[in-house]
ZAZADO-243177 format. One line per field, with one value per atom (N, C-alpha, C): residue in three letters; atom name; x, y, z. Coordinates in pm, 1 decimal, m for minus. Each point is the difference from the previous one (the first is absolute). Layout:
BEGIN
resn	c(Ala / ...)
name	c(CA / ...)
x	c(X / ...)
y	c(Y / ...)
z	c(Z / ...)
This chain:
BEGIN
resn	c(Met / Met / Met / Asp / Asp / Asp / Gln / Gln / Gln / Leu / Leu / Leu / Asp / Asp / Asp / Arg / Arg / Arg / Ala / Ala / Ala / Ile / Ile / Ile / Ile / Ile / Ile / Asn / Asn / Asn / Glu / Glu / Glu / Phe / Phe / Phe / Gln / Gln / Gln / Gly / Gly / Gly / Gly / Gly / Gly / Phe / Phe / Phe / Pro / Pro / Pro / Ile / Ile / Ile / Ser / Ser / Ser / Ala / Ala / Ala / Arg / Arg / Arg / Pro / Pro / Pro / Tyr / Tyr / Tyr / Ala / Ala / Ala / Glu / Glu / Glu / Ala / Ala / Ala / Ala / Ala / Ala / Glu / Glu / Glu / Arg / Arg / Arg / Val / Val / Val / Gly / Gly / Gly / Ile / Ile / Ile / Asp / Asp / Asp / Glu / Glu / Glu / Gln / Gln / Gln / Gly / Gly / Gly / Phe / Phe / Phe / Ile / Ile / Ile / Asp / Asp / Asp / Arg / Arg / Arg / Leu / Leu / Leu / Gln / Gln / Gln / Val / Val / Val / Leu / Leu / Leu / Leu / Leu / Leu / Asp / Asp / Asp / Asp / Asp / Asp / Gly / Gly / Gly / Val / Val / Val / Leu / Leu / Leu / Ser / Ser / Ser / Arg / Arg / Arg / Phe / Phe / Phe / Gly / Gly / Gly / Pro / Pro / Pro / Met / Met / Met / Tyr / Tyr / Tyr / His / His / His / Ala / Ala / Ala / Glu / Glu / Glu / Lys / Lys / Lys / Leu / Leu / Leu / Gly / Gly / Gly / Gly / Gly / Gly / Gly / Gly / Gly / Leu / Leu / Leu / Thr / Thr / Thr / Leu / Leu / Leu / Ala / Ala / Ala / Ala / Ala / Ala / Leu / Leu / Leu / Ala / Ala / Ala / Val / Val / Val / Pro / Pro / Pro / Glu / Glu / Glu / Ala / Ala / Ala / Asp / Asp / Asp / Phe / Phe / Phe / Asp / Asp / Asp / Lys / Lys / Lys / Val / Val / Val / Ala / Ala / Ala / Glu / Glu / Glu / Ala / Ala / Ala / Val / Val / Val / Asn / Asn / Asn / Ala / Ala / Ala / Phe / Phe / Phe / Pro / Pro / Pro / Glu / Glu / Glu / Val / Val / Val / Ala / Ala / Ala / His / His / His / Asn / Asn / Asn / Tyr / Tyr / Tyr / Ala / Ala / Ala / Arg / Arg / Arg / Glu / Glu / Glu / His / His / His / His / His / His / Leu / Leu / Leu / Asn / Asn / Asn / Met / Met / Met / Trp / Trp / Trp / Phe / Phe / Phe / Val / Val / Val / Leu / Leu / Leu / Ala / Ala / Ala / Thr / Thr / Thr / Glu / Glu / Glu / Thr / Thr / Thr / Pro / Pro / Pro / Glu / Glu / Glu / Arg / Arg / Arg / Val / Val / Val / Gly / Gly / Gly / Glu / Glu / Glu / Val / Val / Val / Ile / Ile / Ile / Gly / Gly / Gly / Glu / Glu / Glu / Ile / Ile / Ile / Glu / Glu / Glu / Glu / Glu / Glu / Ala / Ala / Ala / Thr / Thr / Thr / Gly / Gly / Gly / Leu / Leu / Leu / Pro / Pro / Pro / Val / Val / Val / Phe / Phe / Phe / Asn / Asn / Asn / Met / Met / Met / Pro / Pro / Pro / Lys / Lys / Lys / Gln / Gln / Gln / Glu / Glu / Glu / Glu / Glu / Glu / Tyr / Tyr / Tyr / Phe / Phe / Phe / Val / Val / Val / Gly / Gly / Gly / Leu / Leu / Leu / Arg / Arg / Arg / Phe / Phe / Phe / Glu / Glu / Glu / Ala / Ala / Ala)
name	c(N / CA / C / N / CA / C / N / CA / C / N / CA / C / N / CA / C / N / CA / C / N / CA / C / N / CA / C / N / CA / C / N / CA / C / N / CA / C / N / CA / C / N / CA / C / N / CA / C / N / CA / C / N / CA / C / N / CA / C / N / CA / C / N / CA / C / N / CA / C / N / CA / C / N / CA / C / N / CA / C / N / CA / C / N / CA / C / N / CA / C / N / CA / C / N / CA / C / N / CA / C / N / CA / C / N / CA / C / N / CA / C / N / CA / C / N / CA / C / N / CA / C / N / CA / C / N / CA / C / N / CA / C / N / CA / C / N / CA / C / N / CA / C / N / CA / C / N / CA / C / N / CA / C / N / CA / C / N / CA / C / N / CA / C / N / CA / C / N / CA / C / N / CA / C / N / CA / C / N / CA / C / N / CA / C / N / CA / C / N / CA / C / N / CA / C / N / CA / C / N / CA / C / N / CA / C / N / CA / C / N / CA / C / N / CA / C / N / CA / C / N / CA / C / N / CA / C / N / CA / C / N / CA / C / N / CA / C / N / CA / C / N / CA / C / N / CA / C / N / CA / C / N / CA / C / N / CA / C / N / CA / C / N / CA / C / N / CA / C / N / CA / C / N / CA / C / N / CA / C / N / CA / C / N / CA / C / N / CA / C / N / CA / C / N / CA / C / N / CA / C / N / CA / C / N / CA / C / N / CA / C / N / CA / C / N / CA / C / N / CA / C / N / CA / C / N / CA / C / N / CA / C / N / CA / C / N / CA / C / N / CA / C / N / CA / C / N / CA / C / N / CA / C / N / CA / C / N / CA / C / N / CA / C / N / CA / C / N / CA / C / N / CA / C / N / CA / C / N / CA / C / N / CA / C / N / CA / C / N / CA / C / N / CA / C / N / CA / C / N / CA / C / N / CA / C / N / CA / C / N / CA / C / N / CA / C / N / CA / C / N / CA / C / N / CA / C / N / CA / C / N / CA / C / N / CA / C / N / CA / C / N / CA / C / N / CA / C / N / CA / C / N / CA / C / N / CA / C / N / CA / C / N / CA / C / N / CA / C / N / CA / C / N / CA / C / N / CA / C / N / CA / C / N / CA / C / N / CA / C / N / CA / C / N / CA / C / N / CA / C / N / CA / C / N / CA / C / N / CA / C / N / CA / C)
x	c(1000.3 / 59.7 / m105.1 / 2.9 / m90.4 / 77.3 / m68.0 / 62.3 / 120.7 / m6.4 / 112.4 / 120.8 / m20.9 / 110.8 / 65.0 / m82.8 / 53.1 / 81.9 / m50.7 / 72.3 / 134.4 / 1.7 / 125.5 / 99.5 / m44.5 / 90.1 / 49.4 / m88.5 / 43.2 / 105.7 / m14.9 / 97.8 / 137.6 / 4.6 / 128.9 / 62.3 / m81.1 / 52.2 / 66.2 / m44.7 / 55.8 / 117.7 / 40.3 / 110.4 / m52.0 / 76.0 / m38.3 / 79.8 / m59.9 / 69.2 / 127.2 / 96.8 / 120.5 / m4.8 / m35.1 / m16.4 / 9.1 / m11.5 / 3.8 / m119.3 / m114.4 / m121.5 / m62.3 / 63.7 / m48.0 / m139.9 / m34.2 / m134.0 / m106.5 / 30.4 / m95.0 / m19.7 / 108.8 / m8.5 / m79.9 / 27.4 / m74.1 / m147.2 / m26.3 / m138.1 / m76.2 / 64.2 / m65.4 / m37.1 / 87.8 / m26.3 / m124.9 / m31.5 / m118.0 / m117.4 / 17.9 / m111.7 / m32.8 / 98.6 / m22.5 / 110.9 / m12.1 / 105.9 / 112.9 / 110.9 / 120.9 / m23.6 / m60.5 / m22.0 / m95.4 / m100.4 / m91.8 / 72.5 / 92.5 / 79.1 / 84.8 / 67.5 / 85.2 / m84.0 / m116.7 / m87.3 / m46.6 / m39.8 / m45.7 / 113.9 / 118.4 / 117.2 / 23.3 / m10.0 / 22.0 / m104.4 / m123.8 / m105.4 / 29.4 / 42.0 / 33.4 / 113.5 / 97.4 / 109.8 / m47.9 / m74.7 / m48.9 / m91.1 / m82.3 / m93.9 / 64.9 / 126.5 / 69.4 / m31.1 / m73.9 / m25.0 / 132.6 / 82.3 / 137.5 / 92.1 / 100.1 / 94.1 / 115.7 / 26.1 / 106.6 / m22.5 / 64.5 / m0.6 / 142.5 / 53.8 / 136.1 / 49.3 / 118.5 / 54.0 / 41.8 / m1.1 / 51.5 / 131.0 / 105.8 / 132.1 / 38.4 / 72.9 / 52.8 / 136.6 / 2.7 / 120.6 / 120.4 / m20.0 / 112.6 / 61.9 / m82.6 / 53.7 / 74.2 / m27.8 / 68.7 / 121.9 / 33.1 / 115.6 / m32.6 / m126.4 / m40.7 / m41.9 / m60.4 / m47.3 / m147.4 / m65.1 / m143.4 / m28.7 / m83.1 / m40.1 / m133.5 / m66.2 / m119.5 / 43.4 / m50.0 / 37.7 / m124.1 / 12.5 / m114.2 / 47.2 / m91.8 / 22.0 / m118.0 / 26.7 / m104.4 / m8.3 / m101.2 / m10.9 / m110.6 / 30.3 / m108.4 / m105.7 / m127.0 / m108.9 / 6.7 / 35.9 / 4.6 / 105.8 / 100.3 / 110.3 / m8.8 / m107.1 / m6.1 / 18.3 / m74.4 / 8.4 / 138.2 / 57.3 / 133.2 / 105.8 / m9.8 / 95.0 / m20.9 / m125.5 / m27.6 / 61.5 / m11.8 / 58.6 / 152.3 / 62.3 / 145.8 / 43.5 / m72.1 / 33.4 / m20.4 / m113.0 / m31.1 / 93.2 / 73.5 / 94.9 / 121.0 / 21.4 / 112.5 / m37.9 / 78.4 / m33.6 / 2.1 / 66.0 / 7.9 / m127.6 / m89.3 / m125.1 / m97.4 / m29.4 / m86.9 / m146.9 / m33.1 / m137.8 / 1.9 / m106.1 / m10.2 / m144.9 / m20.6 / m135.0 / m21.5 / m115.8 / m41.4 / m61.3 / 31.0 / m53.1 / m54.4 / m99.6 / m52.5 / 77.6 / 111.3 / 93.3 / 96.5 / 71.7 / 102.8 / 96.7 / 43.0 / 79.2 / m101.1 / m31.7 / m113.6 / 35.5 / 128.2 / 40.5 / 95.5 / m40.6 / 80.6 / 35.4 / 123.5 / 41.4 / 102.6 / 9.2 / 94.7 / 111.8 / 123.5 / 116.1 / 56.4 / 24.8 / 67.5 / 120.1 / 119.1 / 123.4 / 86.7 / 93.6 / 87.2 / 100.9 / 37.1 / 92.2 / m54.4 / 34.7 / m45.9 / 47.1 / 121.0 / 55.5 / m79.1 / m62.0 / m73.0 / m123.5 / m53.4 / m116.8 / 31.4 / 110.5 / 38.5 / 25.8 / 59.6 / 26.5 / m129.7 / m95.9 / m127.7 / m75.0 / 3.1 / m63.8 / 59.6 / 132.6 / 64.1 / m42.6 / m11.9 / m42.2 / m144.9 / m85.8 / m139.6 / m7.1 / 78.8 / 3.6 / 44.1 / 100.2 / 48.1 / m107.2 / m68.1 / m101.7 / m123.7 / m34.9 / m123.6 / 22.2 / 121.3 / 26.6 / m58.7 / m38.6 / m63.2 / 80.7 / 3.4 / 68.9 / m79.5 / 70.6 / m60.9 / 22.7 / m105.8 / 8.6 / 14.6 / 114.9 / 31.6 / m40.6 / m82.2 / m47.8 / 27.6 / 125.3 / 33.0 / m73.8 / m21.1 / m72.1 / 78.3 / m71.2 / 60.3 / m44.6 / m121.3 / m52.7 / m95.4 / m3.8 / m84.1 / m121.6 / m114.2 / m125.3 / m59.1 / m68.2 / m70.5 / m149.5 / m62.9 / m143.7 / m61.1 / m75.1 / m64.4 / m130.7 / m36.2 / m125.0 / m81.3 / m119.9 / m91.5 / m138.1 / m69.6 / m136.4 / m93.3 / m113.5 / m101.6 / m53.0 / m4.5 / m44.9 / m150.9)
y	c(5315.9 / m131.1 / m96.9 / m119.3 / m101.4 / m93.2 / m101.1 / m91.0 / m72.4 / m35.6 / m68.5 / 92.1 / 126.9 / 95.4 / 13.1 / 8.5 / 9.7 / m123.6 / m116.0 / m123.7 / m3.4 / 45.8 / 3.3 / 95.1 / 119.9 / 96.5 / m54.3 / m62.0 / m59.4 / m107.2 / m74.7 / m104.5 / 61.0 / 115.9 / 67.7 / 44.9 / 51.9 / 53.7 / m107.3 / m122.3 / m107.8 / m69.7 / 45.2 / m63.4 / m73.0 / 2.7 / m65.3 / m128.2 / m106.5 / m129.1 / 6.0 / m72.8 / m21.4 / m145.6 / m21.5 / m136.3 / 3.1 / m115.3 / m7.9 / 72.6 / 0.8 / 66.3 / 84.4 / 111.3 / 79.2 / 57.1 / 38.2 / 55.4 / m107.7 / m121.1 / m110.4 / m30.0 / 1.6 / m26.9 / 109.6 / 126.3 / 110.9 / m5.7 / m33.7 / m10.0 / m106.4 / m112.3 / m108.4 / 45.1 / 78.3 / 48.5 / 87.7 / 72.5 / 87.2 / m60.7 / m119.5 / m73.2 / 30.4 / 40.2 / 21.6 / m67.9 / 1.9 / m61.2 / 100.1 / m51.1 / 80.4 / 120.0 / m22.7 / 110.1 / 103.9 / m45.9 / 93.0 / 88.1 / m60.2 / 74.3 / 105.8 / m40.7 / 92.7 / 112.6 / m33.6 / 102.1 / 98.8 / m49.4 / 88.4 / 89.8 / m55.3 / 78.2 / 113.2 / m29.8 / 101.7 / 110.9 / m34.7 / 101.3 / 88.2 / m59.8 / 78.0 / 97.8 / m42.0 / 88.7 / 107.1 / m40.7 / 94.7 / 106.2 / m38.9 / 92.9 / 85.7 / m26.5 / 77.9 / m40.5 / m110.4 / m50.0 / m43.6 / m65.6 / m31.8 / 87.5 / 57.9 / 83.2 / m82.3 / m113.0 / m86.1 / m140.3 / m95.2 / m138.2 / m50.2 / m41.3 / m51.2 / m14.2 / m55.1 / m22.3 / 131.1 / m0.1 / 112.2 / m46.6 / 68.1 / m34.0 / 97.4 / m47.7 / 84.7 / 47.5 / 116.3 / 50.3 / 4.9 / 44.0 / 14.4 / m134.9 / m103.2 / m132.5 / m61.7 / 51.2 / m46.9 / 86.2 / 94.3 / 85.9 / 129.9 / 27.4 / 120.3 / 112.0 / 100.9 / 115.6 / 22.3 / 65.9 / 25.4 / 131.6 / 83.2 / 123.5 / 47.8 / 80.4 / 71.3 / 141.3 / 52.9 / 134.5 / 76.0 / 132.4 / 83.5 / 121.9 / 52.5 / 121.8 / 94.3 / 129.5 / 101.1 / 39.9 / m51.1 / 16.7 / 100.3 / 103.1 / 88.3 / m81.9 / 22.9 / m79.2 / m5.8 / 111.2 / 4.4 / m94.1 / m33.7 / m85.1 / m143.2 / m30.4 / m127.8 / m120.5 / m6.9 / m116.1 / m12.4 / 111.3 / m0.5 / m48.0 / 49.2 / m40.8 / m147.0 / m43.1 / m141.1 / m90.4 / 39.5 / m78.5 / m6.8 / 111.6 / 2.6 / m87.5 / 11.0 / m79.3 / m148.3 / m34.2 / m140.2 / m63.2 / 80.6 / m53.4 / m63.6 / 28.4 / m59.5 / m140.7 / m99.8 / m137.9 / m21.9 / 86.6 / m13.1 / 45.9 / 67.8 / 46.9 / m117.0 / m42.5 / m116.4 / 39.8 / 109.6 / 47.0 / 151.6 / 58.0 / 145.3 / 37.5 / 92.9 / 35.4 / 150.6 / 44.0 / 139.7 / 17.4 / 111.2 / 28.5 / 142.1 / 22.8 / 134.4 / 61.4 / 63.3 / 54.2 / 88.2 / 87.6 / 80.4 / m92.7 / m106.4 / m104.3 / m94.5 / 24.3 / m66.7 / m121.9 / m33.6 / m123.0 / m76.5 / m121.3 / m85.8 / m125.4 / m47.7 / m120.7 / m75.8 / m128.1 / m88.4 / m32.4 / 12.5 / m40.2 / m128.2 / m96.5 / m123.9 / m14.0 / m3.6 / 1.1 / m122.0 / m26.8 / m117.0 / 17.1 / 124.3 / 28.1 / 116.2 / 8.6 / 114.4 / 133.6 / 2.8 / 122.9 / 50.2 / m92.8 / 36.1 / 85.2 / m8.2 / 81.8 / 147.3 / 46.8 / 140.1 / 37.9 / m92.6 / 26.2 / 17.3 / m89.3 / 7.4 / 126.9 / 35.2 / 124.6 / 117.6 / 4.0 / 106.3 / m0.5 / m118.7 / m11.3 / 45.7 / m31.8 / 44.4 / 151.6 / 56.5 / 145.6 / 66.5 / m59.6 / 54.4 / m12.4 / m114.0 / m23.7 / 86.9 / 30.8 / 74.0 / 147.7 / 34.5 / 136.7 / 31.6 / m103.0 / 17.9 / m70.8 / 56.1 / m68.9 / m122.4 / m108.6 / m123.4 / m4.6 / m25.1 / m14.9 / m148.8 / m37.8 / m139.0 / m29.7 / m103.6 / m36.9 / m148.3 / m32.8 / m141.3 / m59.7 / m127.9 / m74.3 / 3.9 / 27.7 / m6.4 / m124.7 / m44.7 / m121.0 / m64.5 / m132.0 / m71.0 / m59.4 / 13.9 / m57.2 / m84.7 / m104.6 / m81.7 / 25.4 / 40.6 / 22.9 / m99.1 / m94.1 / m99.1 / 53.6 / m48.9 / 39.4 / m124.0 / m2.8 / m112.6 / 54.9 / m60.8 / 38.1 / m110.1 / 39.8 / m97.2 / m62.3 / m130.8 / m69.1 / 0.2)
z	c(m10299.3 / 17.8 / 52.1 / m53.9 / 52.3 / 94.4 / 50.0 / 96.4 / m59.7 / m128.0 / m63.4 / m10.4 / m37.4 / m4.9 / 137.7 / 103.5 / 136.3 / 35.5 / m37.3 / 28.6 / m73.3 / m123.5 / m77.2 / 65.9 / 36.1 / 64.1 / 133.3 / 77.1 / 126.3 / m23.1 / m108.3 / m32.2 / m25.0 / m65.7 / m24.1 / 131.0 / 91.2 / 124.6 / 85.3 / m15.0 / 80.0 / m66.0 / m115.1 / m71.9 / m121.9 / m103.3 / m124.4 / m12.8 / m50.6 / m5.7 / m86.4 / 42.1 / m80.2 / m41.3 / m125.2 / m50.1 / m151.9 / m61.3 / m146.5 / m61.7 / 68.4 / m51.7 / 111.1 / 35.2 / 113.6 / m20.7 / m123.4 / m23.4 / 16.9 / m43.5 / 16.7 / 148.0 / 75.2 / 143.3 / 71.5 / m33.1 / 60.8 / m39.8 / m126.3 / m47.8 / 76.6 / 22.7 / 73.6 / 140.9 / 61.3 / 136.1 / 7.9 / m110.1 / 2.2 / m75.3 / m52.1 / m57.1 / m144.8 / m80.1 / m142.9 / m79.6 / m132.3 / m81.1 / m24.7 / m47.4 / m18.0 / m92.9 / m116.0 / m93.4 / 57.7 / 71.5 / 65.6 / 101.0 / 72.8 / 98.3 / m70.5 / m106.4 / m75.7 / m59.0 / m55.4 / m57.6 / 106.0 / 117.7 / 107.8 / 47.2 / 11.1 / 39.1 / m99.7 / m128.4 / m102.6 / 8.6 / 26.8 / 15.3 / 121.1 / 111.0 / 119.2 / m28.6 / m79.0 / m39.3 / m97.8 / m102.4 / m101.2 / 60.2 / 96.8 / 62.4 / 109.5 / 31.1 / 101.2 / 142.4 / 18.2 / 135.1 / 61.4 / m79.9 / 38.0 / m84.2 / 63.8 / m74.9 / m55.2 / 60.8 / m49.0 / 51.4 / m66.2 / 44.9 / m7.8 / 109.1 / 1.3 / 142.0 / 14.3 / 134.1 / 65.3 / 131.0 / 78.2 / 61.6 / m34.1 / 52.1 / 110.2 / 95.9 / 105.9 / m48.6 / m65.3 / m67.4 / 92.7 / 122.5 / 91.5 / 36.1 / 16.1 / 32.6 / m118.1 / m120.2 / m120.0 / m32.0 / 89.6 / m21.1 / m71.8 / m22.3 / m71.7 / 92.1 / m58.7 / 74.3 / m25.5 / 93.0 / m9.1 / 71.2 / m60.3 / 66.9 / m53.7 / 80.2 / m40.0 / m34.0 / m110.0 / m41.7 / m43.0 / m1.3 / m37.9 / m76.9 / m79.5 / m77.4 / 20.1 / m8.3 / m6.8 / m146.9 / m69.3 / m144.7 / m33.3 / m79.3 / m45.1 / m73.8 / 31.6 / m58.7 / m152.2 / m63.0 / m146.7 / m56.8 / 81.2 / m45.7 / 52.1 / 73.6 / 71.9 / m93.1 / m108.1 / m89.4 / m63.2 / m39.6 / m61.1 / 100.8 / 123.7 / 103.8 / 36.5 / 9.2 / 30.4 / m106.1 / m125.6 / m108.8 / 13.5 / 35.1 / 17.2 / 117.5 / 111.6 / 118.9 / m27.8 / m61.2 / m26.6 / m102.7 / m74.8 / m98.4 / 67.0 / 127.8 / 71.7 / 44.3 / m38.6 / 39.0 / 151.2 / 72.8 / 145.3 / 70.0 / m71.3 / 60.7 / 5.8 / 123.1 / 20.0 / 2.1 / 63.7 / 12.4 / m10.8 / m51.0 / m9.6 / 27.8 / 93.5 / 43.0 / m0.2 / m43.6 / 13.0 / 138.5 / 64.7 / 133.3 / 3.5 / 83.4 / 22.4 / 115.2 / m34.5 / 97.7 / m77.1 / 69.3 / m66.9 / m74.9 / 67.5 / m66.6 / m64.0 / m125.8 / m63.6 / m84.0 / m10.0 / m69.2 / 90.7 / 35.7 / 86.8 / m78.3 / 18.8 / m70.7 / 82.1 / m28.2 / 66.5 / m97.7 / 47.1 / m79.2 / 57.5 / m84.7 / 39.1 / m92.8 / 58.1 / m78.6 / 29.5 / m90.0 / 16.3 / 112.4 / 30.9 / 110.1 / 80.9 / 128.1 / 80.1 / m57.9 / m53.5 / m55.4 / m121.1 / m71.1 / m121.3 / 30.5 / 121.3 / 37.1 / m22.8 / 54.7 / m15.5 / m144.6 / m74.2 / m141.3 / m78.3 / 24.0 / m71.7 / 38.7 / 127.2 / 42.8 / m76.3 / m13.2 / m76.5 / m145.9 / m58.2 / m139.8 / m18.8 / 97.2 / m7.6 / 14.5 / 89.0 / 14.6 / m129.8 / m63.7 / m127.5 / m109.0 / m5.3 / m103.6 / 17.8 / 125.8 / 26.3 / 31.1 / 41.0 / 43.3 / 136.0 / 74.5 / 130.9 / 108.3 / 121.0 / 109.1 / 46.4 / 25.2 / 51.2 / 150.8 / 72.9 / 144.6 / 30.8 / 53.0 / 30.6 / 143.5 / 18.8 / 132.9 / 25.4 / 30.9 / 19.9 / 119.9 / m9.2 / 104.2 / 131.0 / 107.8 / 132.6 / 74.7 / m30.0 / 61.3 / m98.8 / m3.1 / m95.9 / 68.9 / m68.0 / 47.8 / m111.2 / 36.3 / m98.1 / 14.8 / m109.4 / 0.2 / m97.3 / 50.3 / m86.3 / m56.6 / m115.4 / m64.5 / m24.7 / 55.1 / m21.6 / m27.2 / m93.7 / m32.5 / 46.6 / 56.8 / 36.4 / m127.1 / m5.5 / m120.8 / m12.4)
């Protein structure tokens, strides 16, 4: 990442403009033109520097459910299970970990009750037990890169 990439990522962390031309406004803040900003964003996504670009909603405040879950996946089946888990629209993030529970993912659902339903559906789709670890306390961790 160069200084411009860091500036773009920092701009996302502080909130993205809500306006008629949000990309133009964000681009101006980092000193480039709108198309340049969009192109750089696409490269960051394509290269996997950013895994997603979009708003972060507080599911619980919107009446939904949210939980962290994990699976113990046999290494030989990891890609197949990841594909099955990621097929659920409620899966917000999915991470490989070096641990007995080697696949961790976040579920965000429209209702709190739907969390349990989706966990059951994932268990059925994968044949593996899902370990549900609902949030007990929330922390905010900011990410900033030196420009």
